[in-house]
N, C-alpha and C positions, 0 to 999 in steps of 0.2 A: 088263824092257824088252819092249815090244810092237812087232811089225812088222805092217804091213798091206799087203796086195797087192790091187790093184784091176785088173780086166780090163774092157775095153769094146770094143765093135765100132763102128767108124766107117765110114760109107759116104760116099765122095767121088765127085764127078763130075769126071773128069780130062779136061781139054781135049785135043783130038787133037794139038796141037803139043807138049804135055808128054809124051804117050805116045810120040810120034815121037822126042823128045829122049832119053827113057829108053832106047828101043831102039837109038838111034845110039850111046849110051854103053855099051851092053852090059848094061843092067839091066832087070829086069822092072819093069813099071809100079808094082807094089806096093812093091818094094824102093826104087825111086826116090822115090816119094811119101813113104814112111816116113823116108827120109834127109832129105828137105826139111823135113818136120814136126819131126824131131829137132833139126835145126840151127836152126829157127825158135824152138824152145822154150828154147834156151840163149842168153841175151843176149850180144852181143859185148862183149868187155872193151875199154873205151875209156878207162879210167883209167890214167894213167901211175903206175907204182910207183916211188917214190923210193928212194934209197940207204938211208935210215933204215928204211923198211918192209922192204926186202930183208934188212937185218941182223937185224931183229926176227924175220922168218920163219926165217932161218938159225939163230938162237938157239933158237927153239921146236923146230925139227927136231932140233937137236943134243940138246936136253933130252929130247925124245921117244925118241931112240936110247939114252940113258943111264938112263931111268926107265920104270917101269910107268905105264900110263895111270891117271888118277884117275877113279874111277867117279862117275856122277851121284849115286849114293846117298851117297858120301863128301862131295861138295860140298854137297849138301842138308843133311847132318848138321851141317856147320860152321855152318849158319844155323838149326839147330834144326828143320829140316823133314824130312818123310818123302816118299817117292814119291807116296803118296796126297795129301799136301798139294800137291805140285807139280802133279799132275793136276787137282786141284780148282781151283787158282789159274789154270790154263790155260783154264778154262771161262768163257764170257762169256754172260750175266752170271754172277757168282759165285753158286753155290747157297748158301742159308743154312747156317750152321754149326749143329751140334746145340744149342748154347747160345742160338741166336737172333740172334747178331751176324753181321756179314758179314766 
């Protein structure tokens, strides 16, 4: 499994009203702006979850408490695939296979 971490620096022009609001709430302008951006990046949940879905989630959580997680490698193996196959299939367009087929 590979994990990637990306850092970036973003420069914002903060309106005076927003800076005043941050100060009035006891936050630094940077912390306040970061909080606003973080909340904007997560879409609000507007879908109603029905009883059937709640039961399915409860069953999945109960299963997870009783069992070990299934690795991605195990799932791929059930389909006759390897992690390399999975990564290759995730590329668009697919690179040619060594035998010349796609």
